[in-house]
C-alpha positions as CSV (number, residue, x, y, z in Angstrom):
1,M,154.0,-83.7,32.9
2,E,156.6,-85.5,34.9
3,N,154.8,-88.8,34.3
4,E,154.8,-88.1,30.5
5,E,158.5,-87.4,30.6
6,I,159.3,-90.6,32.5
7,G,157.2,-92.6,29.9
8,E,159.1,-91.1,27.0
9,Q,162.4,-91.9,28.6
10,E,161.4,-95.5,29.1
11,I,160.3,-95.8,25.4
12,D,163.6,-94.4,24.3
13,E,165.5,-96.8,26.5
14,D,163.5,-99.7,25.0
15,L,164.3,-98.6,21.4
16,D,168.0,-98.3,22.2
17,E,168.0,-101.8,23.6
18,E,166.3,-103.2,20.5
19,F,168.7,-101.3,18.3
20,D,171.7,-102.7,20.2
21,E,170.2,-106.2,20.0
22,G,169.7,-105.9,16.3
23,I,173.3,-104.8,15.8
24,K,174.6,-107.8,17.8
25,I,172.5,-110.2,15.7
26,L,173.8,-108.6,12.4
27,L,177.4,-108.9,13.6
28,M,176.9,-112.5,14.5
29,E,175.4,-113.3,11.1
30,T,178.3,-111.5,9.3
31,Q,180.9,-113.4,11.3
32,T,179.1,-116.7,10.4
33,L,179.1,-115.8,6.7
34,I,182.8,-114.9,6.7
35,H,183.6,-118.2,8.4
36,V,181.6,-120.2,5.8
37,L,183.4,-118.3,3.0
38,H,186.8,-119.0,4.5
39,Q,186.0,-122.7,4.6
40,S,184.9,-122.8,1.0
41,E,188.1,-121.1,-0.2
42,G,190.1,-124.4,-0.1
43,D,193.8,-124.7,-0.3
44,E,194.2,-122.1,-3.2
45,G,192.6,-119.3,-1.2
46,H,189.9,-118.3,-3.8
47,I,186.3,-119.0,-4.5
48,E,185.5,-121.1,-7.6
49,R,183.1,-119.4,-9.9
50,L,181.4,-120.8,-13.1
51,L,182.5,-119.2,-16.3
52,T,179.7,-117.2,-18.0
53,R,181.6,-117.1,-21.3
54,R,183.6,-119.6,-23.3
55,R,187.2,-118.8,-23.7
56,I,188.3,-117.5,-27.1
57,T,189.7,-120.4,-29.1
58,T,191.3,-121.0,-32.5
59,V,189.8,-124.5,-32.9
60,G,187.4,-123.5,-35.6
61,Y,190.0,-121.5,-37.6
62,D,192.5,-124.4,-37.4
63,Y,189.8,-127.0,-38.3
64,I,188.6,-125.3,-41.5
65,H,192.0,-124.4,-42.8
66,Q,193.3,-127.9,-42.2
67,A,190.2,-129.3,-44.1
68,L,190.9,-127.0,-47.0
69,N,194.4,-128.5,-47.4
70,E,193.3,-132.1,-47.2
71,D,191.5,-134.4,-49.7
72,P,189.1,-132.4,-51.9
73,A,186.7,-135.3,-52.2
74,I,186.2,-135.5,-48.5
75,F,185.8,-131.8,-48.3
76,R,183.0,-131.9,-50.9
77,Q,181.2,-134.7,-49.1
78,V,181.0,-132.6,-45.9
79,Y,180.5,-129.1,-47.4
80,R,178.9,-129.9,-50.8
81,M,181.6,-128.2,-52.8
82,Y,185.3,-128.4,-53.6
83,P,187.8,-126.3,-51.7
84,D,188.6,-123.9,-54.6
85,V,184.8,-123.2,-55.0
86,F,184.5,-122.7,-51.3
87,Q,187.2,-120.1,-51.3
88,K,185.7,-118.4,-54.3
89,L,182.4,-118.2,-52.5
90,C,184.1,-116.6,-49.4
91,T,185.6,-114.0,-51.7
92,I,182.2,-113.2,-53.2
93,L,180.6,-112.8,-49.8
94,R,183.4,-110.5,-48.6
95,E,183.2,-108.3,-51.7
96,K,179.4,-108.2,-52.3
97,T,177.9,-108.4,-48.8
98,L,178.4,-107.1,-45.4
99,L,179.8,-110.4,-44.1
100,K,183.3,-109.7,-42.8
101,D,185.8,-111.4,-40.5
102,T,185.3,-110.6,-36.9
103,R,188.1,-110.3,-34.3
104,Y,188.1,-114.0,-33.6
105,I,186.0,-115.7,-36.4
106,C,186.8,-115.7,-40.1
107,V,184.3,-115.9,-43.0
108,E,185.6,-119.3,-43.9
109,E,184.6,-120.7,-40.5
110,M,181.2,-119.0,-40.6
111,L,180.4,-120.4,-44.1
112,A,181.7,-123.9,-43.2
113,A,179.4,-124.0,-40.2
114,F,176.5,-122.9,-42.3
115,L,177.1,-125.5,-45.0
116,Q,177.4,-128.2,-42.5
117,I,174.1,-127.3,-41.0
118,V,172.2,-127.1,-44.3
119,G,174.1,-129.9,-46.1
120,Q,174.3,-132.5,-43.3
121,N,171.3,-131.3,-41.2
122,S,173.6,-130.9,-38.2
123,R,172.4,-129.3,-35.0
124,Y,174.0,-126.4,-33.2
125,C,175.4,-128.8,-30.5
126,V,177.5,-130.6,-33.2
127,I,178.7,-127.3,-34.7
128,R,179.7,-126.1,-31.2
129,K,181.8,-129.1,-30.6
130,T,183.4,-129.1,-34.1
131,F,184.4,-125.4,-34.1
132,G,184.7,-124.7,-30.4
133,R,182.2,-121.9,-30.3
134,S,179.3,-121.0,-27.9
135,Q,175.7,-121.5,-28.7
136,F,175.2,-117.7,-29.2
137,A,178.2,-117.4,-31.6
138,T,177.0,-120.4,-33.6
139,S,173.5,-119.0,-34.0
140,E,174.7,-115.5,-34.7
141,N,177.2,-116.7,-37.4
142,F,174.6,-118.9,-39.1
143,H,172.1,-116.0,-39.5
144,K,174.9,-113.7,-40.7
145,V,175.7,-116.1,-43.6
146,L,172.0,-116.6,-44.3
147,R,171.4,-112.9,-44.6
148,A,174.5,-112.5,-46.8
149,L,173.4,-115.3,-49.2
150,N,169.9,-113.8,-49.5
151,T,171.5,-110.5,-50.4
152,I,173.2,-111.9,-53.5
153,A,170.6,-114.6,-54.3
154,S,169.0,-112.7,-57.2
155,E,172.5,-112.2,-58.8
156,L,173.3,-115.9,-58.6
157,M,170.0,-116.9,-60.3
158,A,170.2,-117.8,-64.0
159,K,168.9,-115.2,-66.4
160,P,166.7,-116.2,-69.4
161,G,168.6,-116.1,-72.7
162,S,167.4,-114.7,-76.0
163,G,168.3,-117.8,-78.1
164,V,166.8,-121.3,-78.3
165,P,168.0,-123.6,-75.4
166,S,170.4,-126.2,-76.7
167,K,168.3,-129.1,-75.3
168,I,165.5,-128.0,-77.7
169,R,167.6,-126.8,-80.6
170,E,169.5,-130.1,-80.9
171,S,166.5,-132.4,-80.8
172,T,163.9,-132.9,-83.5
173,R,161.4,-134.0,-80.8
174,F,161.3,-130.5,-79.4
175,Y,162.3,-128.2,-82.2
176,P,160.6,-126.1,-83.6
177,Y,157.5,-126.9,-81.5
178,F,159.1,-125.5,-78.2
179,K,161.6,-123.1,-79.6
180,D,160.2,-120.2,-77.6
181,C,160.3,-122.1,-74.3
182,I,162.9,-121.0,-71.7
183,G,162.2,-123.3,-68.8
184,A,159.6,-124.9,-66.5
185,I,157.7,-123.8,-63.5
186,D,156.2,-125.9,-60.7
187,G,155.7,-125.9,-56.9
188,T,157.1,-128.2,-54.3
189,H,156.3,-128.7,-50.6
190,I,159.0,-128.5,-47.9
191,P,158.3,-129.6,-44.3
192,A,157.9,-126.7,-42.0
193,I,157.4,-125.9,-38.3
194,V,154.5,-123.5,-37.7
195,R,153.1,-122.3,-34.4
196,G,149.9,-120.3,-33.6
197,H,146.4,-120.2,-35.0
198,D,147.5,-120.4,-38.7
199,V,148.8,-124.0,-38.5
200,S,145.8,-125.3,-40.4
201,N,146.6,-123.1,-43.4
202,Y,150.0,-124.8,-43.7
203,R,148.6,-128.3,-43.8
204,N,148.8,-129.6,-47.4
205,R,146.6,-132.1,-49.1
206,H,148.6,-135.0,-47.7
207,G,147.9,-133.7,-44.1
208,N,151.5,-132.6,-43.5
209,I,152.7,-129.1,-42.3
210,S,154.7,-127.6,-45.1
211,Q,155.5,-124.4,-47.0
212,N,154.6,-124.2,-50.7
213,V,157.7,-123.1,-52.8
214,L,157.3,-121.9,-56.4
215,V,160.4,-122.6,-58.6
216,A,161.3,-121.6,-62.2
217,C,164.3,-123.3,-63.8
218,N,165.9,-123.6,-67.2
219,F,166.9,-126.7,-69.0
220,D,170.5,-126.6,-67.7
221,L,169.2,-127.4,-64.2
222,E,169.7,-123.8,-62.9
223,F,167.3,-121.9,-60.8
224,M,165.8,-118.8,-62.4
225,Y,163.3,-117.8,-59.7
226,V,162.3,-119.0,-56.2
227,L,159.4,-117.8,-54.1
228,S,159.1,-119.5,-50.7
229,G,157.0,-118.9,-47.6
230,W,153.5,-119.6,-48.9
231,E,151.1,-121.8,-46.9
232,G,151.0,-125.5,-47.8
233,L,147.3,-125.2,-48.4
234,A,147.8,-122.5,-51.1
235,H,147.2,-123.5,-54.7
236,D,150.1,-123.3,-57.1
237,S,148.2,-120.9,-59.4
238,K,147.7,-118.5,-56.5
239,V,151.4,-118.6,-55.7
240,L,152.3,-117.9,-59.4
241,S,149.9,-114.9,-59.4
242,D,151.7,-113.5,-56.4
243,A,155.1,-114.0,-58.0
244,L,154.0,-112.1,-61.1
245,S,152.5,-109.2,-59.1
246,R,155.7,-108.5,-57.1
247,R,157.9,-105.6,-58.0
248,N,161.0,-107.9,-58.1
249,G,158.9,-111.0,-59.0
250,L,159.0,-113.4,-61.9
251,K,159.6,-111.8,-65.3
252,V,158.9,-113.5,-68.6
253,P,160.6,-112.0,-71.7
254,Q,158.4,-110.9,-74.6
255,G,157.6,-113.8,-76.9
256,K,158.9,-116.5,-74.5
257,H,157.0,-118.9,-72.2
258,F,157.4,-121.5,-69.4
259,L,156.1,-125.0,-69.3
260,V,153.6,-125.7,-66.5
261,D,151.5,-128.7,-65.5
262,C,147.7,-129.0,-65.1
263,G,147.8,-127.2,-61.8
264,F,148.2,-123.9,-63.6
265,A,146.0,-122.2,-66.2
266,N,146.9,-122.4,-69.8
267,R,147.5,-118.7,-70.7
268,R,150.0,-116.4,-72.4
269,Q,153.6,-117.0,-71.4
270,F,152.6,-120.3,-69.6
271,L,152.0,-123.4,-71.7
272,A,150.1,-126.2,-70.0
273,L,149.2,-129.7,-71.1
274,F,146.0,-131.0,-72.9
275,R,143.5,-131.9,-70.2
276,G,141.6,-135.2,-70.3
277,V,144.4,-137.2,-72.0
278,R,147.5,-139.0,-70.8
279,Y,150.3,-136.7,-69.7
280,H,152.4,-138.5,-67.1
281,L,155.7,-140.0,-68.4
282,Q,154.9,-143.4,-66.7
283,D,151.6,-143.5,-68.7
284,F,153.7,-143.9,-71.9
285,A,156.3,-146.3,-70.5
286,G,156.3,-149.9,-71.7
287,H,155.5,-151.8,-74.9
288,G,152.3,-150.9,-76.7
289,R,151.7,-147.6,-74.8
290,D,152.8,-145.1,-77.5
291,P,150.8,-141.9,-78.0
292,E,147.6,-142.6,-80.0
293,N,146.9,-139.1,-81.3
294,E,148.5,-135.6,-81.6
295,N,147.3,-134.5,-78.2
296,E,148.9,-137.4,-76.4
297,L,152.1,-136.9,-78.5
298,F,152.2,-133.2,-77.4
299,N,151.7,-134.2,-73.8
300,L,154.5,-136.8,-73.9
301,R,157.0,-134.3,-75.3
302,H,155.8,-131.5,-73.0
303,A,156.2,-133.8,-70.0
304,S,159.7,-134.9,-71.2
305,L,160.8,-131.3,-71.2
306,R,159.0,-130.3,-68.1
307,N,160.6,-133.2,-66.2
308,V,163.6,-130.9,-65.6
309,I,161.7,-129.2,-62.7
310,E,161.3,-132.6,-60.9
311,R,165.0,-133.3,-61.3
312,I,166.0,-130.0,-59.8
313,F,163.7,-130.5,-56.9
314,G,165.3,-133.9,-56.3
315,I,168.8,-132.5,-56.5
316,L,168.0,-129.6,-54.1
317,K,166.5,-131.9,-51.4
318,S,169.3,-134.5,-51.7
319,R,172.1,-132.0,-51.5
320,F,170.6,-130.0,-48.7
321,T,169.3,-132.6,-46.3
322,I,168.0,-130.0,-43.9
323,F,164.8,-130.0,-46.2
324,K,164.1,-133.7,-45.6
325,S,162.6,-132.7,-42.3
326,A,161.2,-129.5,-40.8
327,P,164.2,-127.1,-40.1
328,P,164.2,-126.1,-36.4
329,F,164.0,-122.4,-36.9
330,L,161.4,-119.6,-37.0
331,F,159.2,-119.8,-40.1
332,K,160.7,-116.7,-41.6
333,T,164.1,-118.3,-41.4
334,Q,162.8,-121.5,-42.9
335,A,161.6,-119.6,-45.9
336,E,164.9,-117.7,-46.3
337,L,166.8,-121.0,-46.2
338,V,165.1,-122.1,-49.4
339,L,166.3,-119.1,-51.3
340,A,169.8,-119.2,-49.9
341,C,170.2,-122.9,-50.8
342,A,168.8,-122.3,-54.3
343,A,171.5,-119.6,-54.8
344,L,174.2,-122.0,-53.6
345,H,172.9,-124.8,-55.9
346,K,173.2,-122.7,-59.1
347,T,176.8,-121.7,-58.9
348,F,178.5,-124.2,-56.6
349,F,176.9,-127.5,-57.4
350,I,176.2,-127.5,-61.2
351,R,179.3,-125.5,-62.0
352,S,181.8,-127.1,-59.5
353,V,185.1,-128.0,-61.1
354,V,187.3,-130.7,-59.8
355,P,190.9,-129.5,-59.1
356,M,193.4,-130.7,-61.7
357,N,195.8,-132.0,-59.1
358,F,193.1,-134.1,-57.6
359,L,192.2,-135.6,-61.0
360,L,195.8,-136.4,-61.7
361,S,196.2,-138.1,-58.3
362,Q,193.1,-140.1,-58.8
363,L,194.3,-141.1,-62.3
364,M,197.7,-142.1,-60.9
365,N,196.1,-144.3,-58.3
366,L,194.0,-146.0,-60.9
367,I,197.0,-146.7,-63.1
368,I,198.9,-148.2,-60.1
369,F,195.9,-150.3,-59.2
370,I,195.7,-151.7,-62.7
371,L,199.4,-152.4,-62.9
372,I,199.4,-154.2,-59.6
373,N,196.4,-156.4,-60.5
374,T,197.7,-157.3,-64.0
375,S,201.2,-158.2,-62.9
């Protein structure tokens, strides 16, 4: 028993020594760390830390309000609309959507950043520098405006009228043969970024990755319906069938019809061309290439009317240069961008009005220039 007690005492003494040694080592390491920290304090007596958040700034607010008060022509080049139309759009977004001013960012700044991205194909890094915002704030504001525009997109689309369009009514080439026509329908391909196993479905007949967008427009170059997000491999007739089957899809008034090309079936409410005869406008261009029979004459006038859809595609892609290449977003966002830009096109491109004071100033400059050069 005595031997066992002596052994236990020796073990306890060894543990106490190890514990004391550990405490000494810990104190030495703590003193070393304190010494290092004191050396890094510098002359000011504090440790420099990297900022995890950007400081709140009014750079963006000052920038857009200064731009609104400068030359309207320059503002339109950058933001694709005149200042008065821009302010009208901000009012509509405030009244009809959930887009509101935040504590530090106003709707005008959010919309200006959005328009610069879709109109100039600018990247987030450019917007950050221009408006003095963080990457997160730039992305968040972009998607806020995108959701707001998609909310009111259906309201901004043109509605079919009950009368005969003026382009048809005022031309003997088209009236009365197309008096019940209200517009044209066709599909267009917009470059897209797609990831995953479905990439092959988005490869169109030219071998490029794209989304197939179905568009209906009237003869005043206004969008009436837009359906985006279909695979580039999908046939136009399949996309049209989907548009007609949707609850809020394409609606054709009773007794009216749209013009379509040979990619669609010739059926009720959709008037296609005669197959097997010339129908492209360039086929009739030049001397001695006039229509030879009634079918070719019909195709020529049909193609002349339906050409409005090609014109509106060209306007959309030239105004919103983000569609000239694949937008760097998720595919869902890429599809939503098409609808949002189509809504912007209708009201704020075709119907933009130049401010009267700007016209007067331009006229005055022209008069001064003529007087100087004639004297």
